[in-house]
N, C-alpha and C positions, 0 to 999 in steps of 0.2 A: 320357605320363601316363595313369593308369588311368581308364577311362570311368566316370562316375557310375552307381551301381546303385540308389540310393535317391533319393527326392525331396529329402530333407534334404541330399544331396550337391551339388545343383544351385545355382549361384550367379548365372547370367545367363539372360535370356530366350532367347538363342541356344542355350545348353546345353539349356534346357528343350525347345525345339522339336526339336532333334536327338534328344534322349532320347525324345520322344513319337513322332517319325516312325519311329525304329528299333523302338520298342515295338509300334506298330501294324503295321508291316511283319512283325515276328516273329509276331504273333498271326494275321495274314492267312495267312502261309505255313503256319503250324501247322494252321490250319483247313482249308486246301486239302489238305495232306498226309493229314489225318485224314478227308477227304471229309465234313466236318461239314455237317449239314442247314442250310438257310437259317434265320437268326434263332435258331439254337441256340448257346448259349455253350460255350466250352471253358475249361480251366484257364488262368489268366492274363488273361482278359478283364476281370475285376473290377478288377485292378490297373491295367490300361490306362485303364479308365473313370475310376478315381480320379485318375490322373495328368492326364487331359484336363480334369477339373473343377478340379483344384488349380492347375495350372500356367498356364492361359490365361485371359485376360480374356474376357468375352463377345464382344468384337469379334474377338479372336484365335481364339476357338473357331469363329466363323462362317467366317473365312478358312480355317482348317484343314479344316473340314467341306467347304467348296467344293473344296479341293484334293484331298482323298481320294476324293470321289465322282466325280471325273474318271476314276478307275480303276474300271470296272464290277465288278471283283472284290470291291470293298468293299461293294457294295450289300447282299449277304446278311449282312454282318457289322455293319451300323449298329446294330441292336437290341442286340447283345451288347457292342459296343465303346463306344457312346455313349448308348444308352437308347431309350426310346419317345418318339415325337412326341406333342404339339407340343414343339418345342425353344425354350427361352427365349432362346437366343442368335441365333436367326434372325429376320429381319424379314418383314413381310407380303409384300414383293415376292419373297421366296424360295420361295413356295408351289410354284412349278413345278419346283423342282430335282429332287425325287423324289416318288413317290406315298406319302403317309403310310400308307395302308392296306396297302401292301406290306411295311411295317416292322412294323406292329402292327395286327391286325384291328380294324375298326370305328373307326379313327382317321381323321378327315376332314381335319385340318390339319397341315401340317409345322411351321408357326410358331405361337407363342402369339398368340391373338387379343385377349386381355384386357389383358395387360401383359407387360413383359420381366423382371419380377421372377422370381428363381430359383424353380424347382420343388424339392420336397423331395429328390429324388434328385440334384439338381445340387450339393448341399452335400458329399456324401461325408462325410469326417471334418472338412471345413472348414479354414479358415486359422487361426481362433482360437476359443477357448471362454472362458466366464466362470464365476464361482463358482456361478451358477444353472444350469449345464450347458446354456446356450444356445450354439448354434454360429453362427459368423460367417464370411461369405465376402466378401472384398474385390472390389468390382465395377469401380470406375474405376481406371485405371492409365495414367500418362503414357507414351505410345508412345515418347517420347524417352529414357525411363529404362530402362537395360539390366537392372535388377534385377527380381526376381520380385514379384508383387503384395503379399506379406506382408513384404517386405524394405524397408529404407531409408525407414522411416516416421518423419518428423521432426516436432518441435513446430510447431503452428499449421497443419499440413497438413490439408486437408479430404478426407475419404474418403466414398465411397458404399459402404455395406456392406449385404448382406442377412443377416438373422438368422432362425434357426429355433428355435422352442421345442421342448423335449423332449416326446415324446408320452407321455401318462399315461392310464391307464384313468380313467373318470369317477369311480369310487369313490376312487381315489388322489387325484384333483384336489380332491375335497371334503375329504379328510383333510388335505391340505397347506394348503388354505385355512383350515381350522379349527385348524391347528397340532397335529393329532393323528397325523400320519404319522411313524412312527419313523425311516424312511429319510431323510426330508427335513424335519426339525423347523424350523419358522420360515422355510422357504425359499419364501415365497410369490412371490418374484421369478421362480421357474421357470415360473409360470403366466402371466406378462405380459411384454410387450415393454419395453425400456428407454424411459423417458420423456424428453421434451425437458428439458434442463438437468441431467439425471442424469450422473454420472461413473461409468464402468465400466472395470474393469481386464480387458483381454483377454490371455489367455495363448496362446502359440503352441501349435497342436495337436501332439499327441505325434508324429504321423508326419512332422512338419516340424522337430522340435527339432534345433537345431544349424545351422539354415539362416537365422537372422536374429534379430531382437529376441525376447527371451524373453517380455517382456510389454509391452503398450502401454496407457496410460491415455488414454481418449477422453471427450469430452463430447458428448452427444447434442444435435444442433441441431434436428432434425425427423425425422418418421417417417411411413410410410404402409403400412398393412396390405395384404397382397396381395388379400385378399377377406374378406368377413364369415366369422368363425369360422376363418379360416386361421391356421396356426401359423407363418406366414412374413410378414416385413415388410421394407421397405427403409428404411434410416436414412441420414441425413446426419450425420456426426460430425466433430469436430475433434480432432486428436491433441494431447494436453497433454504427454505424456512417454513416452519409450520406454526400456526397460532391457534390457540383454543379460545 
């Protein structure tokens, strides 16, 4: 059987891990062959980073990270393949795994000290989007479930998701709020997080289409903003309906 070449082709977590390992190994070998400078990206690194963020839950990301850094050849590739610390998927006790400053200058911590809520780069293209162009990332995933985070979402299932608002210039924000922005008329929802009790239709992100439910309707149960003025929040939602 032909090996999957797109994220949308993957059906199980086993396939996802195999795909990710081969992708990272290919990028590592290519950087060595090209004698790439430490922390400098090469073609294909962005796709590897997108796969890392889309395919694995935070707990799986942590395990994968611990596995690859056992190979010292990966140390100069962490910045380009995974990103800059602090990493939201690591725990405070992981601080000693690597030196954060060696990955990105002036970074003191390897793990997030404030919260484990996703950072903006963690989303990539996300798992789902909604009509207000908000991007969603499924965080909790049953380790006994062999499917991927965005798949097999059934009615009454509770999910922890992180949501990121689209970034707008301040002038555009004011225009949207006043209803005078021609590009987003009346779409004030783009400026705020879904509220408890609200029902939201989440549509599978374009890069994952064909890999699961096309849309999922959820009810927001609660939410917590990452920080004051942050464009990111963590939501607890209940699935009401999923449609392929």
